[in-house]
N, C-alpha and C positions, 0 to 999 in steps of 0.2 A: 790210403786209397787215393792219394793225389800224387801228381808229379810236378816237378819244378819246371817252370818255363822262364826264359829270359825275354824281356821286352825291351827293345832298343828304340830310342827316339833319334831319328837322324834327319839331317837336312836332305831335301830332295834335290841333290846336286850330283852331277856326273862323277862317278868313281867312289862315292861314299860307301855304298854297299860292298863293293870290292875290297875297300880298305878294311872294313870290319871282318869280312870273311877271311882275309889274309891274316889278320891278327889271330883269329881262332885256329886257322890252319897251322900256324907256326907252333902252336901248343898242342897239336894233335887232337883237337876237340872235334868230335864227329857230330854232324848235324843229322838228327833223326827225322825231324819234321820242321817245316818253316812256312810262314805266310807273311806277306807284306800288305799293309793297308797304307795307301798314300793319298796325299793331297798335293796341291801345287807347291806348298812350301816345305812340308816335312812328311816323313813316313814313320810307321811303326812296324818294326820287324819283330815278329814273335817266333821263338824257336824252342824246340825241345832238343837238347844237346846231350852228349855223353857225360859231361861233367858241368852241371849248371853252376855250382858254387865257384869252380875254377874260372869258368867263362865270365861270370858276373864280376869277380874280382879283377880279372885281366882287363875287362872293358872299363871298369871304374878307374883302374890305374892308368888307363890311356884317355882319361877325361871324356868317356862316352856316357851319355845319359842312358842308364840302364836300370831296370827293375827286375827283381826276382819275385815271381808269383806262383801260387799253386793253382793248377788246373786239373780237371778230371780227364782221364784217358779211359775210354770204354771200348771193348771189343765189339765189332759190328760185322754183319754180313756185308760183303763187298757189292752192295746194290742199293739203289735209292730207297727201296722199301725197308731195308734193314735200318738205315739211318732214320727214316720216318718213324718206324716203330719205336726206336729208342727215344727220339725226341717227343713222341706223343705222351710218354710217361711223365716227362717234365712239364709239358703243357697242361696235362690233367691235374697236376699238383700245383698249378698256378705259378710256375717258375718261368722266368724269362731267360732266354739264351743271350748273353751279352756278345759273345762271338764264338765261332766254331771253325775248325779246319780239320782235315783228315788226311790220312795216307794209307796206302795199302802195300802189303808185302806178301807175295804169293797169294794164298787163299784167305788171308786175314786182313781186315781193315781196322783201323783205330781211329776213333772219333775223339778229338781233343776239344773240350769246351769249357766255358766259364759261364756260370749262371749268376743271377742276382742274389742267390742265397746258397752258399756252398753246403752248409749243414743240412738244409732241407734236400738239396740235391743228393747228398750222400744217403739220406734216408730213403729217397726214391730208388736209388741204386740197390740198396739192401732189400727193400720190399719187393722189387721186381726181379731180384736175382740177376742183375746185369753183371757182366764180367768186367771188373776193373783191371786195367793194365798197370803194372807197377813199373818203377824206373828200372828194376832189374830185368823185367820182361822186355822193355824197350831196348836195353843194351844188347840183348840176345837176338834181335831181329836181323 
């Protein structure tokens, strides 16, 4: 019920993001969702890609500081109240959202998030009958 995400730590310098994306492009790795958090010195690029294991190895082989982590992907209504409803279940369970991003495709939105306790979050998902999105689902969007 989780999907793999790659997190890349990169210098906040001209052209660095383009270099990374070019590496992935040459291996036909599709970007499904991405977000960048930056500071003045470095940034964190988080991505859901078509082949996280391959992307992870490719980046490591090119001396890129990269991590592979599991995150939750949950189907949501494409409106703020849909996101709020989902997040309220985690709040009521006492879980913190470490980070979140989302994307929409046609009439479906997908909320990608990481909480402070993945096992408790999975229990919330089960109890509330939330629809988890699998890696296979993501590849077919």
